C-alpha positions as a printed NumPy array, in Angstrom:
array([[  0.   ,   0.   ,   0.   ],
       [  1.29 ,   3.425,  -0.94 ],
       [  2.009,   5.603,   2.054],
       [  1.051,   9.24 ,   1.626],
       [  3.541,  11.491,   3.326],
       [  1.852,  13.849,   5.775],
       [  2.663,  17.535,   5.409],
       [  4.306,  18.896,   8.508],
       [  2.97 ,  22.444,   8.406],
       [  4.696,  23.65 ,  11.553],
       [  7.83 ,  21.78 ,  10.606],
       [  8.452,  24.225,   7.781],
       [ 10.866,  27.091,   8.09 ],
       [  9.042,  30.013,   9.786],
       [  9.874,  32.126,   6.74 ],
       [  8.858,  29.916,   3.819],
       [  9.83 ,  32.44 ,   1.167],
       [  8.238,  35.65 ,  -0.084],
       [  6.591,  34.064,  -3.125],
       [  5.057,  31.249,  -1.088],
       [  3.743,  33.638,   1.565],
       [  2.236,  35.99 ,  -1.026],
       [  0.487,  33.203,  -2.951],
       [ -0.821,  31.644,   0.274],
       [ -2.041,  35.044,   1.447],
       [ -3.832,  35.755,  -1.834],
       [ -5.691,  32.437,  -1.805],
       [ -6.532,  32.801,   1.891],
       [ -7.823,  36.348,   1.392],
       [-10.152,  35.457,  -1.481],
       [-11.495,  32.462,   0.472],
       [-12.053,  34.513,   3.617],
       [-13.903,  37.427,   2.005],
       [-16.055,  35.39 ,  -0.362],
       [-17.407,  33.027,   2.298],
       [-18.429,  35.743,   4.777],
       [-19.562,  38.359,   2.274],
       [-23.341,  38.329,   3.058],
       [-22.666,  39.108,   6.736],
       [-20.356,  41.919,   5.689],
       [-23.136,  43.352,   3.507],
       [-25.472,  43.382,   6.51 ],
       [-22.808,  45.111,   8.621],
       [-22.438,  47.893,   6.058],
       [-26.183,  48.536,   5.959],
       [-26.458,  48.585,   9.741],
       [-23.655,  51.143,  10.057],
       [-25.012,  53.832,   7.72 ],
       [-27.58 ,  56.442,   8.769],
       [-30.388,  55.387,   6.433],
       [-33.109,  57.856,   5.446],
       [-35.532,  55.147,   4.32 ],
       [-37.378,  53.097,   6.995],
       [-36.94 ,  50.083,   4.724],
       [-33.168,  50.284,   5.276],
       [-33.304,  50.395,   9.099],
       [-32.645,  47.003,  10.716],
       [-32.976,  45.863,  14.312],
       [-30.405,  43.094,  14.118],
       [-28.566,  40.608,  11.931],
       [-31.489,  38.187,  11.709],
       [-33.947,  40.967,  10.902],
       [-31.639,  42.373,   8.225],
       [-31.073,  38.979,   6.619],
       [-34.799,  38.169,   6.519],
       [-35.861,  41.551,   5.147],
       [-33.138,  41.86 ,   2.524],
       [-33.601,  38.319,   1.235],
       [-37.403,  38.614,   1.119],
       [-37.653,  42.098,  -0.438],
       [-34.521,  42.258,  -2.598],
       [-33.616,  38.62 ,  -3.056],
       [-30.607,  36.649,  -1.842],
       [-28.459,  38.036,  -4.652],
       [-28.548,  41.469,  -3.003],
       [-26.424,  40.086,  -0.154],
       [-23.706,  39.181,  -2.662],
       [-23.777,  42.443,  -4.616],
       [-20.238,  43.845,  -4.855],
       [-18.454,  40.567,  -4.129],
       [-16.629,  40.828,  -7.481],
       [-14.828,  43.96 ,  -6.231],
       [-13.64 ,  42.103,  -3.14 ],
       [-12.402,  39.143,  -5.163],
       [-10.491,  41.449,  -7.527],
       [ -8.876,  43.346,  -4.661],
       [ -8.539,  40.746,  -1.914],
       [ -6.121,  38.473,  -3.772],
       [ -3.433,  41.084,  -4.532],
       [ -3.997,  42.938,  -1.228],
       [ -3.661,  39.803,   0.886],
       [ -0.637,  38.691,  -1.118],
       [  1.033,  41.999,  -0.249],
       [ -0.251,  41.753,   3.326],
       [  1.141,  38.328,   4.163],
       [  4.269,  38.816,   2.091],
       [  5.1  ,  42.062,   3.903],
       [  4.21 ,  40.515,   7.258],
       [  6.615,  37.61 ,   6.892],
       [  9.334,  39.83 ,   5.411],
       [  9.213,  42.41 ,   8.219],
       [  8.789,  39.74 ,  10.89 ],
       [ 11.935,  37.996,   9.669],
       [ 13.834,  41.29 ,   9.451],
       [ 12.758,  42.302,  12.978],
       [ 13.892,  38.986,  14.45 ],
       [ 10.434,  37.545,  15.066],
       [ 11.443,  34.123,  13.729],
       [ 14.404,  33.718,  16.077],
       [ 13.578,  30.889,  18.448],
       [ 13.504,  31.985,  22.088],
       [ 13.821,  35.701,  21.284],
       [ 12.303,  38.044,  23.867],
       [ 11.082,  40.585,  21.327],
       [  8.857,  38.28 ,  19.273],
       [  5.623,  40.084,  20.2  ],
       [  7.181,  43.433,  19.231],
       [  8.34 ,  41.98 ,  15.921],
       [  4.903,  40.527,  15.118],
       [  3.134,  43.783,  16.026],
       [  5.535,  45.795,  13.874],
       [  5.19 ,  43.332,  11.01 ],
       [  1.393,  43.385,  11.238],
       [  1.269,  47.174,  11.164],
       [  3.668,  47.419,   8.199],
       [  1.714,  44.785,   6.296],
       [ -1.507,  46.731,   6.796],
       [ -0.129,  50.046,   5.544],
       [  0.984,  48.379,   2.309],
       [ -2.094,  46.229,   1.668],
       [ -4.675,  48.903,   2.529],
       [ -3.202,  51.279,  -0.036],
       [ -4.08 ,  48.651,  -2.639],
       [ -7.406,  47.5  ,  -1.165],
       [ -9.039,  50.827,  -0.237],
       [-10.499,  51.644,  -3.693],
       [-11.976,  48.146,  -3.98 ],
       [-13.516,  48.534,  -0.514],
       [-15.157,  51.816,  -1.526],
       [-16.668,  50.153,  -4.601],
       [-17.836,  47.204,  -2.507],
       [-19.675,  49.345,   0.028],
       [-21.274,  51.541,  -2.635],
       [-22.697,  48.362,  -4.187],
       [-23.816,  46.945,  -0.822],
       [-26.048,  49.92 ,  -0.025],
       [-29.848,  49.704,   0.051],
       [-31.24 ,  50.356,  -3.445],
       [-27.751,  50.73 ,  -4.907],
       [-27.81 ,  51.7  ,  -8.569],
       [-24.678,  49.677,  -9.285],
       [-24.59 ,  46.078, -10.502],
       [-21.071,  46.118, -11.928],
       [-17.863,  46.945, -10.062],
       [-16.366,  48.5  , -13.212],
       [-19.403,  50.753, -13.769],
       [-19.362,  51.733, -10.093],
       [-15.653,  52.626, -10.217],
       [-16.117,  54.654, -13.404],
       [-19.129,  56.535, -11.988],
       [-17.463,  57.341,  -8.657],
       [-14.346,  58.581, -10.442],
       [-16.38 ,  60.7  , -12.874],
       [-18.6  ,  62.27 , -10.187],
       [-16.229,  62.565,  -7.224],
       [-12.717,  62.171,  -8.572],
       [ -9.82 ,  59.966,  -7.466],
       [ -9.976,  61.356,  -3.921],
       [-13.254,  59.476,  -3.316],
       [-11.366,  56.184,  -3.367],
       [ -8.954,  57.371,  -0.676],
       [-10.997,  59.743,   1.503],
       [-11.238,  56.948,   4.069],
       [ -7.618,  55.767,   3.784],
       [ -6.336,  57.68 ,   6.854],
       [ -9.314,  56.363,   8.847],
       [ -8.756,  52.884,   7.454],
       [ -5.134,  52.962,   8.616],
       [ -6.159,  54.386,  11.985],
       [ -8.427,  51.351,  12.311],
       [ -6.552,  48.536,  10.612],
       [ -3.063,  49.181,  11.954],
       [ -4.215,  48.513,  15.55 ],
       [ -6.608,  45.818,  14.257],
       [ -3.819,  43.933,  12.52 ],
       [ -1.339,  44.457,  15.335],
       [ -3.885,  43.065,  17.833],
       [ -4.91 ,  40.251,  15.49 ],
       [ -1.398,  39.012,  14.697],
       [ -0.188,  39.397,  18.276],
       [ -3.174,  37.546,  19.78 ],
       [ -2.92 ,  34.868,  17.078],
       [  0.778,  34.209,  17.615],
       [  0.427,  34.213,  21.409],
       [ -2.586,  31.866,  21.378],
       [ -0.911,  29.538,  18.885],
       [  2.155,  29.301,  21.12 ],
       [  0.037,  28.908,  24.275],
       [ -2.306,  26.248,  22.863],
       [  0.307,  24.359,  20.887],
       [  3.743,  24.871,  22.496],
       [  5.226,  21.895,  20.655],
       [  4.534,  23.548,  17.289],
       [  3.197,  20.249,  15.881],
       [  0.624,  20.052,  13.072],
       [ -2.69 ,  21.171,  14.59 ],
       [ -5.12 ,  22.866,  12.157],
       [ -7.696,  23.144,  14.934],
       [ -5.332,  25.444,  16.822],
       [ -4.997,  27.683,  13.749],
       [ -8.788,  27.973,  13.594],
       [ -9.289,  28.686,  17.304],
       [ -6.43 ,  31.172,  17.511],
       [ -7.47 ,  32.835,  14.26 ],
       [-11.136,  33.089,  15.243],
       [-10.501,  34.517,  18.702],
       [ -7.883,  36.982,  17.475],
       [-10.297,  38.213,  14.801],
       [-13.148,  38.632,  17.281],
       [-11.028,  40.644,  19.718],
       [ -9.515,  42.875,  17.042],
       [-12.865,  43.391,  15.301],
       [-14.694,  44.391,  18.472],
       [-11.989,  46.828,  19.6  ],
       [-11.953,  48.675,  16.266],
       [-15.717,  48.81 ,  15.542],
       [-16.057,  52.578,  16.293],
       [-13.472,  53.397,  13.635],
       [-15.162,  51.021,  11.188],
       [-18.454,  52.905,  11.564],
       [-16.677,  56.172,  10.717],
       [-14.975,  54.526,   7.732],
       [-18.305,  53.295,   6.362],
       [-19.792,  56.802,   6.554],
       [-16.795,  58.217,   4.663],
       [-16.855,  55.536,   1.974],
       [-20.6  ,  55.771,   1.317],
       [-20.958,  59.553,   1.558],
       [-21.462,  59.901,  -2.194],
       [-24.666,  57.824,  -2.092],
       [-26.221,  59.643,   0.893],
       [-29.167,  62.028,   0.48 ],
       [-28.134,  63.795,   3.683],
       [-26.2  ,  67.026,   2.88 ],
       [-24.163,  66.832,   6.086],
       [-23.004,  63.291,   5.371],
       [-22.339,  64.046,   1.692],
       [-19.87 ,  66.743,   2.727],
       [-18.119,  64.822,   5.509],
       [-14.362,  65.296,   5.068],
       [-12.586,  62.978,   7.48 ],
       [-12.534,  60.971,  10.687],
       [-13.244,  63.958,  12.956],
       [-16.293,  64.973,  10.899],
       [-17.628,  61.417,  10.812],
       [-17.121,  60.96 ,  14.566],
       [-18.945,  64.213,  15.281],
       [-21.947,  63.151,  13.172],
       [-22.099,  59.74 ,  14.857],
       [-21.895,  61.276,  18.343],
       [-24.487,  63.981,  17.603],
       [-27.046,  61.636,  16.069],
       [-26.69 ,  58.431,  18.033],
       [-24.412,  59.065,  21.018],
       [-21.986,  56.463,  22.287],
       [-24.016,  53.527,  20.96 ],
       [-23.647,  54.922,  17.451],
       [-19.976,  53.968,  17.51 ],
       [-20.941,  50.333,  18.066],
       [-23.262,  50.078,  15.059],
       [-22.722,  46.766,  13.324],
       [-20.707,  45.274,  16.217],
       [-22.469,  41.908,  16.106],
       [-22.161,  41.272,  12.349],
       [-18.586,  42.593,  12.458],
       [-17.591,  40.062,  15.124],
       [-19.643,  37.357,  13.385],
       [-17.735,  38.15 ,  10.2  ],
       [-14.257,  38.218,  11.674],
       [-14.469,  35.133,  13.896],
       [-15.107,  32.541,  11.167],
       [-13.4  ,  34.513,   8.386],
       [-10.201,  34.931,  10.393],
       [-10.311,  31.299,  11.458],
       [-10.718,  30.308,   7.812],
       [ -8.107,  32.818,   6.67 ],
       [ -5.406,  31.561,   9.045],
       [ -6.277,  27.925,   8.389],
       [ -6.161,  28.569,   4.627],
       [ -2.957,  30.563,   4.911],
       [ -1.122,  27.882,   6.873],
       [ -2.462,  25.178,   4.548],
       [ -1.654,  26.927,   1.281],
       [  1.772,  27.964,   2.558],
       [  2.597,  24.355,   3.323],
       [  0.953,  22.965,   0.177],
       [  2.716,  25.416,  -2.162],
       [  6.042,  24.901,  -0.402],
       [  5.633,  21.133,  -0.61 ]])
């Protein structure tokens, strides 16, 4: 009987090579975003200040039932093409930069005392690079996710936004995105690495550990950064709003002021539940996919 050699994922070199890490990251990113996209669509709708009563939802279940019954299930997937186009390259850059900086900062040195500093630094650097690439695709995605969105094509949406609002519309939220995702990624990578070491000190092959550590790190990071995500959504969807104040919002400070004035402290937690529900399984899947693809490509 032929014996199939088992892949020793954790037995690989911590830095498996830039090309391997980028390809693994791209495949993991596309998998992660595509699977959890409907929940992300619900989160976007719950975070905006809707003028139509039909676009006001009391919770995730209510939003899912109303959208699917009145607009059809396809509405929950509207804009997914933009994510697929952007997520692959952005995640390739993300994971490639992460491993590169982590190696450079000494995070792969066994027994080093500064590993958590190296992983935090690597996570932050990876985010700055990948978000510069992903931000325009995220703007297109959220414009298409909106209630009664006029867009059915990512290309048409991009062309219309550029024609009406200029190139700046694709990057108006970039400073806010960095303000949010740099701490998000630093928290996520740090919690993931610490949990992986704590739950599996031997470093043996344990995909379940990747899923648990990835899911918990995503939930923690997602919850902590929800207020900034609400502000980012307002900035990215301002061009579709009928509200003059929101249409002319210029940055994080403006968005925060509107949220505070209209909904108080709870306004900053809009979409918390679907955000956590998105990041727990998506991060678990992302890290599991990343570790798997890294090992499979290397092998």
